[in-house]
C-alpha positions in Angstrom: -50.5 34.8 11.7 -52.2 31.6 10.6 -50.7 29.4 7.8 -53.3 28.7 4.9 -54.0 25.1 4.3 -53.8 24.3 0.6 -54.7 20.7 0.5 -56.2 18.1 2.6 -53.9 15.4 1.0 -50.1 15.8 0.3 -50.2 15.4 -3.5 -48.3 16.3 -6.5 -49.8 19.1 -8.5 -50.9 18.0 -11.9 -48.0 18.4 -14.5 -48.2 21.6 -16.6 -48.3 20.9 -20.2 -45.1 21.6 -21.8 -46.2 22.6 -25.3 -42.5 23.6 -26.0 -41.1 20.2 -25.3 -44.1 18.7 -27.1 -43.0 20.5 -30.1 -39.8 18.7 -30.3 -41.6 15.3 -30.7 -42.9 14.0 -33.9 -45.9 11.7 -34.1 -45.5 9.4 -37.1 -48.6 7.8 -38.8 -49.7 6.6 -42.4 -52.2 8.2 -44.6 -53.6 7.6 -47.9 -54.3 10.0 -50.8 -57.9 9.8 -49.7 -56.9 11.2 -46.2 -57.6 7.9 -44.5 -55.0 7.4 -41.6 -53.8 4.6 -39.6 -53.4 6.6 -36.4 -50.1 7.1 -34.8 -47.5 4.3 -35.3 -44.6 5.7 -33.0 -43.0 8.9 -32.1 -39.4 10.2 -32.6 -37.7 13.4 -32.8 -38.4 16.0 -35.5 -35.1 15.3 -37.4 -35.6 11.4 -37.2 -39.2 11.8 -38.5 -38.0 13.9 -41.5 -35.3 11.3 -42.1 -37.7 8.5 -42.0 -40.6 10.0 -43.9 -38.1 11.1 -46.7 -37.0 7.6 -47.4 -38.7 6.0 -50.5 -39.4 2.9 -48.6 -42.0 4.8 -46.4 -44.4 5.1 -49.3 -46.1 3.1 -51.9 -49.4 1.9 -53.6 -51.7 -0.8 -52.2 -54.7 -1.9 -54.2 -54.4 1.3 -56.4 -54.3 3.7 -53.4 -51.2 5.7 -52.8 -50.0 5.8 -49.0 -47.3 7.2 -47.2 -45.9 7.8 -43.7 -46.3 11.2 -42.4 -45.5 13.1 -39.1 -46.7 15.9 -37.1 -45.5 17.6 -34.0 -47.0 16.4 -30.8 -47.9 19.8 -29.7 -49.9 20.4 -33.1 -51.7 17.1 -32.5 -52.7 18.2 -29.0 -53.8 21.7 -30.1 -56.0 20.4 -33.0 -57.4 17.2 -31.4 -57.4 17.6 -27.7 -58.1 20.3 -24.9 -54.8 22.1 -24.2 -56.0 22.5 -20.5 -56.3 18.9 -20.0 -54.3 17.4 -23.0 -54.8 13.7 -24.0 -53.6 11.4 -26.5 -55.9 8.5 -27.0 -54.2 5.5 -28.7 -57.5 3.5 -29.0 -57.3 1.2 -32.1 -53.7 2.5 -33.0 -51.0 -0.1 -33.2 -47.5 -0.5 -34.7 -47.1 -4.0 -36.0 -43.2 -3.6 -36.1 -43.0 -3.9 -39.9 -40.9 -1.0 -40.2 -38.6 -1.7 -37.2 -35.7 -3.0 -39.5 -35.8 0.3 -41.6 -36.0 2.4 -38.6 -32.9 0.8 -37.2 -31.2 1.0 -40.6 -31.7 4.6 -40.8 -30.7 5.3 -37.2 -34.1 6.7 -36.1 -34.8 6.5 -32.3 -38.2 5.1 -32.0 -40.7 5.8 -29.1 -42.9 2.8 -29.2 -46.8 3.3 -28.4 -46.3 1.2 -25.2 -43.7 4.0 -23.9 -46.1 6.8 -24.5 -47.4 7.1 -21.0 -43.8 7.4 -19.6 -42.9 10.0 -22.0 -46.0 12.0 -22.4 -47.2 12.0 -18.8 -44.0 14.0 -17.7 -44.8 16.6 -20.2 -48.5 17.1 -18.8 -50.3 14.9 -21.3 -52.5 12.0 -20.3 -52.2 8.9 -22.5 -55.3 6.6 -22.8 -55.4 3.1 -24.2 -51.8 2.6 -24.6 -50.8 -1.0 -25.5 -49.0 -3.0 -23.1 -45.2 -3.5 -23.5 -44.1 -6.5 -25.1 -41.5 -8.7 -23.2 -39.6 -11.4 -24.6 -40.7 -14.7 -23.3 -39.2 -16.0 -20.2 -37.2 -19.0 -20.9 -38.0 -21.7 -18.3 -35.9 -24.9 -17.7 -37.8 -27.9 -18.2 -39.1 -29.4 -14.9 -37.5 -32.5 -13.6 -39.4 -35.2 -12.0 -38.0 -37.1 -9.3 -38.9 -40.6 -8.9 -39.4 -41.7 -5.5 
């Protein structure tokens, strides 16, 4: 009996979208009373998103407009804003300036930075586009010493 050739190349199959796992991740963003959104700022667990967004320091008024941090399940974001057959999270224009990092730390919230989205979401079957680059601390270089000959 002849074996069937399934592929010309040894490739890994595309990851299957794991909607169940995506429903355990919260995408946190800001929005205004006029429904203007900042886009995703970071991701975390559902419990941590509830804790963060319930804190009074995650809402306010700027120039007379109310704003607040909100969250939604990653699975809902995908189902509403992407194709579930080939899910994509596009981070174009989205950024987190780190202004709430101290509060995140104080509340004990585990933050998934936007730069880490490809690592986290690709394994769950979601393509991430336009993720910002990871920020690394500057490398400390010793001053160069000149040798006088």
